N, C-alpha and C positions, 0 to 999 in steps of 0.2 A: 028269675031262674037261679037256683043254687049252683054254684060252681063246683065241679068235681076236682078233688085233690088227688095227687099221685100218692100211691101207697108207699110207705116208708120201707126201705130195704132193711132187713135184719142184719145186724153187724155180725160178720163171721168171727170165729174164734181167733183167726190169724190174719193180720193185715201186714203190709209192708209199705215203707215210705221213706221219706227224706226229712231230715231236721236241719234247719238252717238258723244261724245266728244273725240278728240284725240289731243295729244300734238305734235307740229311741231317745227322746228327751228325758225319759224316766229311767233309763238304763238299758241294759241288754235284754233282748227278748229272743226266746227260742220258739220257733214255729215248726211244728211237725205236720206234714201232709201225708196221709195214708191212702193207699189204694187196695182194692180187693184183688183176688187172683185173676180177674179178667181186665185188669188195668183201669177199672172205674174208680175215680176219686170218691172217697167215702167218708173221710174224717179229717178234722183239723184240730190240733191242740196248740195253744200258745201259753207260754209261761214267761212271766216278767221276773227278772232277777231280784233286786232288792228294793223294788218300788213299794209304795204304800198299798194298803188293803184295797182302796177304791180302784186304783189303776189295775191291780192284779185281777180284781173281780170283773172289770170291763173286758180284759183280755180273755178271761175264762168264758164270759158271755159270748164274745165274738166267736170263739171256738165252738161252743155248743150250737149256736144258731147256724153257723157255717156248716157244721157236720149234719145237722138236720136238713138243711138246704140240699146238700150233696146226696143225702140218703133218700130224698124224694125225687132225685133225678135232675137237680139243678146244675147248670153249666158253671164250672169253676171260673171261667172267664168273666162271668157276671159278678162273682165275688170280687175279682180284681177291680172291675169298674166301680163297684160300690164302695170299696175300702180305700183305694188309692185317692189321694187328694183330700181326705178327711184330716183336718188339722185340729190341734188342741190349743189351749192357752199358752203352751210352751213352744208353739211354732209348728213347722212343717214335719218335724221328726216325731209325729204322733205314733202311738201303738197301732192304731187302725191303718194308717198309711204304710207302716213297716210290714204289717201282716199282708196287706195287698201286694206290696212289692215282692215279698218272699214267695207268695203263691205264684205270682207271675214268673219269677225266676225258676221255680220248681217245674212249672208247666213247660217252660222253654227247654230245660234240661231233659225232661221226659220226652218231649218231641224230638230232640236231637238223638236221644238213645234209641227211640223207635226207628228213626231214619237210618241210623247206623245198623240196626238189626236187619232192616229190610234190604239195605244195600249189600250187606254181607251175605244175605240169603239168595239174592237174585244172581244167577249165573251170567257171566259176561259171554256173549256170543262172539266168536271169532270167525272171520271169513277168510278163505284162502284166495290169494290173488293168483291168477294164472291164466 
C-alpha cells in the first residue's frame, strides 16, 4: 500500500525568525530559523563563513531539506535529534551538529517567549481576606 505524504505548505511572502551564530570546525555558521504568522516553523537557512565550497554546499543542503521537512508538517524537535551528534572528520564541532544545537536554542527561546506572553495575558486573581 502506497504511503500518503503530507502536502507541502506554500511559503508566504513574509516570514519572521531568528538568526544565530555558531562556531564550527570549518568557521562560523549563521543559522536562520523562520516562522509563519501562526508561529509554525517553516524554513531554515544556514550559511558558512569562509569555508570551502563542499562544506558550504552541505550546509545549504541541510537548510533545503530541513525547510522541506518543516513545510510538510515535520516536528522541528526531530530535526534537532537528527542533526545533533553528527560529527565530521574535524571532530564534534561539525556544521550539522551546530545547526541542530542552534535549532534547539531557538526553540527554547521561542517557548520562553510564548510562556512570557501567556503569563502576561493571564490576570492574577486576588482574594480579599475578611
